[in-house]
N, C-alpha and C positions, 0 to 999 in steps of 0.2 A: 497705334501713328494719330499723328494728329492733324489737327485741319488747319490752315493757314485761313483765317477769319478777315486777312485783309481784303479789300475790295478794291480793284482797278479802275478806274474812275477820272477822266480825265477832267479838273479842276475848273479851267478856264471857260468850257462850256455850261449851257445849260440844258441841265439833265434831270433826269432821277437817276441815280445810282443802281446797282443790279438788287444791294439790299433794302431797297426803298426808301433811300434817305436823298435829299437833292445834294447836289455839286452847290459847292460855294457859290460860283456865278448866277443860278438858280435863285439862293438866297439873297442876295445881292439884288437882281431885280427884284423880285417879289416884296423885297422891304422897301425899294424905292418906289413902288406902286402902293405906297398905303401912309397918304389917301392916294385911292387912283389919278396917274399921269399918264402925261404923252408917252410916244416914244421918244422926242427931245428932250423930256424931262428926266427919262430912265438914262439916256444917252450923259447930259451934264451930272445925274448923281453917279454916275460908274467913271465917269472922265476918261470916256471909250469914244470911237466916231459912231455917228450914226449909222453909218453903212455895216460895224461890226454889231451893234445892239440888236438893230432891224429884224436878221436872221433867227437869233437865238428868242427871241420877242415873241414870232411867230413859230416857232418853235414849241413855245411854254404854252401858246393858244392850242396848238395842235395837241398838246397831252393833258389839255386839261386842267392847265394850274394859273392860266389869265385868261380874262375875257373881258369885253369891250361893254364898258356903262358911260353911257353919255359922252360917248367920243374919246374917254377915255378908258385907259386898261385896269384890271384892279383882281386882284387874287382872289380864287376862286375859295369855294369851303374845301377842297381838297390840297389846295394850295398851303391855305390855313394852317390845315390838319400837318400836313407834313412840316411846315415852318417849329410848329412847336414840340419837334421831335429832337 
């Protein structure tokens, strides 16, 4: 019996997949935050409306992937570790 190693994750949301990897959207947001960025900066970098980006950023803060630094959002150590995978 073989196991199916595929992970079902919606790449259009900012999340951590069941295997611990980041979705593509999460990676894109983290890359947009280097150097630290505002939500408006992230929206422009992703070419998405602010109303779409704001909840994703909030989720990433709650997951411990982003933190506020001097009024801007920056990747956490956890995020940098996952991004390097």
